N, C-alpha and C positions, 0 to 999 in steps of 0.2 A: 231588767234589770233597774232600767232607769225609775220605775215606778216606785221604788222603794226609798227614791230620794226624798230629802224634806221639801215644803213647799218653796218654791221658787218667788222671788220678788226681784224684777228687774231693777237695774241700776237706775239713779236717779235721770243720769244723762244717758242717753241712747244715742249711736251714730251710725250712719250706714257702712256697710262695706264698698270701700271705691273699687273703681275699676280694676282687674288685675293684681289687686293688694294681696298681700302675704297674711296670714293669720298672725304673725309676728308684729307686723304692722300695725293690725287691728287693736288688738290687744293694749299695745302700746298706747295707740291714741285713745282708745277706750277709757285705760286709767287715768290719762291724764284729763280727759273731758270730766272725770268726776273728782278731779281734785287729788290725786292720787300721784306723789311725786315719783315711785316705780311702779314697777310691776309687783312687788311683795306685798303689798296691801289686796290687791286684786288675787293672788296665790293663797293669801290668809282667808279671804272670804269664801274661796272657791273651796277649800280645804273643811270649811265647817258644813258645806252641803253634802261632801264626799267622802266625811267621817263614817257616817254609817255605814257605807259600803265596803269600808278600809282600803279604800284607795287613797292614795296620795298624790296632789295635783303637781308633782316633780316634773312631769310631762307636760305642764300647760301649753308649751309653745308647739308642742309636738306630740298630741294626744294618743294614749294610747289604749280607751275604753271608750264606749259608747256616751258612757255617765258622765265625761269629762265635757265632751262633745254638747250633750244633752243641759250641763251646768252653765257654761260660758255661753251657750245660745239663750239660757233664759236671762241672763244677767245683762246680756246685751238686746235682747228683741229682735234675735235672728232664727233662723231654722239649723240643725244642727247641719244639714247637708251643705248650706252654705259656707259654714265655718269649714266644714271637711274640705271641699273644692279649693280653700283659701289656703290648707294647710300642705306641708310638705309631702303628703300622702297622696296627693294628686298626682306626684310623677310616678306611684305604683302602678296605676295603668297606662303609662306610655307606651307608647308602639314598639319600641325596643324591648319591652318587657313581656311582648305578647305571647313568649313559649316560656313563659318562668311562672309557676305556680307562686302564690304569696299568701299568708294569712290575713284573715279578713274579720271585721267585725260588722255587725248589723246596726245601724243608726235606726231613730224613731220612724222614717218613712218605710222600714224594712228592708230597705235594697242595701246588699254589702257594699263595705268600703275596704277596699284592698290596703293594707296596710306597708309602708317602707319601712322594709327591716334596717335594722342600726348598721349592719354593714355597708349598706348601700347608701344609706344616708351621710357615714362618715367620707366615702370616697367621691361623692358626685355634690354633696351639697356642703356651702360655706356655712359655718354656725351665726348665730344671731350676733356675735361680735365682733364679725370680720367680713363684712357686706360689701357689695359693688354698688353704684347708684350711677346714675346719668344727670348730671346737672342742670341739665335742660329738662328733663322730666321733672325733678325738684323746682326750677322756676315754674311749673305748670301748676303742681299740687306736690306738697312735700309728703310722700309717704312711700313705704317700700314694697316694691314690685317683686310676685313671686317668680318671676323670670329669673330677676337678679339671685335668687339663693343657688340657682345651677351653678358650679364650676366651669362648665361649658360653655356658656353664654357669656361671650365676652364683648358683644354692641349692643347697641339701642337700633332696633330697626326704624323706630320713629324717626330720628333724629341724624341717621348714619354716623353716628360716634361711638368711639369705646368706652367701655365704661370706666369709672375709677373706683378707688379703694382707699383713697387716703385724704387728709385732709390739705388742700391746696397751701395753706400758711405752714402747718406745724409739721406735716406730713404724719399727722398720728392715724393709727387704723381706726377706720370707721364703722358703728354697730348701727344696728336697726334704730336706736332711740337716738342717735343721732342724724340719721335720715328722718326719720319724723320730724323733729324739731327744725331739721334744714341746718343745722350749725354743728360744727365741732366741741364735743365735751369739754375737750381741755383747753382749745385756743378761743373758743366762740366765734370763729371763723364761720363765714356765709358758703356751705357747701356748693349751694348753686352757681358760685364765683369758679368754681375747679373748671374751668371750660378747655375742654382739650384742644389742641391743635388738628389731633388725625381726624379724618373724613374716611369713611369706610367707601372703599371702592364697590363697581356691580358686582363684583366675585365677593368680596367679603361679605355684603349683603346676599347673597347667594348661599354661601356658606352658614351664614349665621341662622338665615331662614330654616335650613334643611337640617341645621343642629337642632332647633325648637321643635322642627316637626317630629323629629324622632322621640323628643320629650312631649309629646302632646300640647306644645305651645302654640303652635302654627299649624295651618295647613302644609302641604307639599309644595315645595319651591319650584317655580316656572322651569319645564325642561326644554323650551324652547330657546334656549341660549348656550353660548359654546361653555361645557366645563358639565355635561349633563353626568350623573352618576350611572353606575350597571346595574339593571333591573333587577335589583335583590333586595328581600325585606330588610326591614330596618335594623333587628337584632344583628343579622349576619354585616351589615355596611358599620353599624357601630362596633362592633368585635373587631374590623379591620382598621377601624379610624383610632381604636385605642391600641392597637399593636405598632400602627406605623408613629404614634405620639410616643409610647416607648421608647423606639429604634433612636428616634430625633433627639430624644434628652438623654441616652446611654452614648450617643454619639458628640455631642455638644454641650458645653458649659451653658446651663439654663440660667439666666438670671432671674431674680426676685418680683419683676417690676410686674403689674398686669400687660404691658407692652410685650414684654419676654413670655409670658404664660402665652397671649394671644397670637404669638407669631408661630410659634409650635404648634399649636392648632390648627393655624391656618397652611401651615405647610404638610402637616396631615391629611387636611383635606381638599390639598392639590393632588395627593396620591392618591385619592378616589375619583378626582373630577378630570372629565375628559377622557374615560376609559377605553383603552389600557393604556393610553400615551403617558398619562402622568404618572400611573404606576410603573412603568419603564422607566420614567425619568427618575424614580423615587430608586429604583433599584439598581439605576446606573450610579447615582451617588453613592449608594451603599458599598458597590463595587469599587468605585475611584476611594474611597476611605479605607477600603480593604488593601487596595495596591498601597497607600501612602503608608499604611502600618507595615504591613510585610515589606516593603522595600527598605524602611528605615530600619527595624528588627533584624533583618535578616539578611541586608545587602543584596537584597533580589534586583535585577533592572528589568524584568520580564522580557526580556528580548529572545526569550525561548520559552515555550510552553511551560505553566506551573500549576502544580495541585494546592489547593486548597481543602481543610479540611468541612466535612459538613458542619462541624459545630463552631465553626468562626461566624462573628457576627454579620458577614454579608451569607455564609453557607445558611443560614436559618430561612432565610426567605426561598433559597430554592428548594431546600428540603425537609424543612420543617412545620411545612402547610399542608403537606398531601393528604394525610389522615385526618384533619379537620372538617369538621360536617358541615356541610354548606358554601365549602371553599374549593368547588371545582372552578367556578370563574375563574379566581386566583391563580389556578394551578395552568390555567390557559394561558393568561398572561405572563406567567412567569416562564411558560414554555415558548413562547414568544419571543422573551426577551432573550432566553438564553441562544437561540438561533441567530437573532440579529447581534450580538455581540460574540460569536464564535464560542461560548461552553459549552462544554460534554459532561455529564454527571456519570460517573463510573460507580459502579457498586461492587463493594469485595465480601470478602466473607467476614469481614468485622467492621468495615465503616464505608461510607461514601465519602467519595472524593470527589471533587470539582477541577477540570483540566481547563485552564485558560488559556488564551491564544490572546495576549493584550494587542491590540490596533495601536496603531502610533500615537493616540493621545493617551493612553495608557502608559505606554514606554515615555512618553515625555514626562509624564507625572514621576513613574520610578526613578528615571537615572539620577538628577540632583539628589534624592533622596536615599539611593542605595549609597551614593559617593558619599554620603553624611552617615550615613550607618557603620560603613568600613572604616571611615573615620575614628567614629566611636568606639567600636570595636578594637581597633588598633589601639587608643588610648589606652581601654581597658586593661589589655593585655601587657603592654608598656609599662603601666603600674602595679600590675601583678607582678612583672618580673624585678622591678624596683624593689618590691617587699620583701622578695625571696633573696636571704642570704648567701645561698650557692650560687643564685644566679650573679650576684655582685662580686663572689669570689672569682667566679669562671671569667667573668668580663675583663678583670684585673688583674688574673694571670695572663691573659691573653696579650 
């Protein structure tokens, strides 16, 4: 297909692809090196080459055709494979997608290139106008790293710092072009000056390295430290990681900042670490949350055995994972938790219920909330009585 292209002439100024650089960053630097104010002129140039094949370079930053890679490679003097490895399609061959089939295309070297579909790109990757960056990395060299594209990558392993996403001066959202220039497009502030105060702990580094390994960005994290994960394939661990994150977000009001998002990921990773103790701690937290909700809205102080339904937020973790493929190790951890917390699962003809005999800590949590719940219900009933004309008449007659 690429053989039908018009003869290629490289751009006057060609630049190397820097270590770990994203395709977005490379094309932005290539355009700037040749005097183009933006990528639009480079896009127009590519369109002249791709028009005979009826291809439009609207996916210049995320190429979908071998011909697009061939044109970009010819313009910059690189190989299509080098550019493909810098594109978002690099993540299509990540270990966590090992069991997932994907469409692919064949590059000039004859080897296939798996393509990351649009749904996965939208779910897991930042767009080019909302990227993360490490200020200390920009001090070394101002360009955008491919790893920063991932929403699940929250820290820099080299400098042990959280990534940033805003201008340190005006708090504007940062784009790839801003990162390459090293300054905010809005106020011209130096992005390398956005030095965060937070420092990643050894456990943070372990979590970030493990997540990167799932995405094919790093080797496996060391297993000789406290907090090792269950011996399961990356796709299964990542599924559980996502389920725990969803539960945390559903239970708490998560703020919009980088730190807020990072803390959710870290809490979720702790549920997988030191298995099964970490997961047991996570389940205990969900149970205590359920007790708080049940006590307040039902006036229940958990002084005696209480039934909870399996469709409650806590019940999902006890009854909702039994038939999920590959989750047998999770069910073993759940069974341990049930025994340790004196919880019985009772299956009826219509639904499964959880019989909970609360320990002293759960009762301590429940009692004050139950009292508040009863007071709330009393006020509601009282207000309903005040609104009832017949009730008012009865009181007056008395």
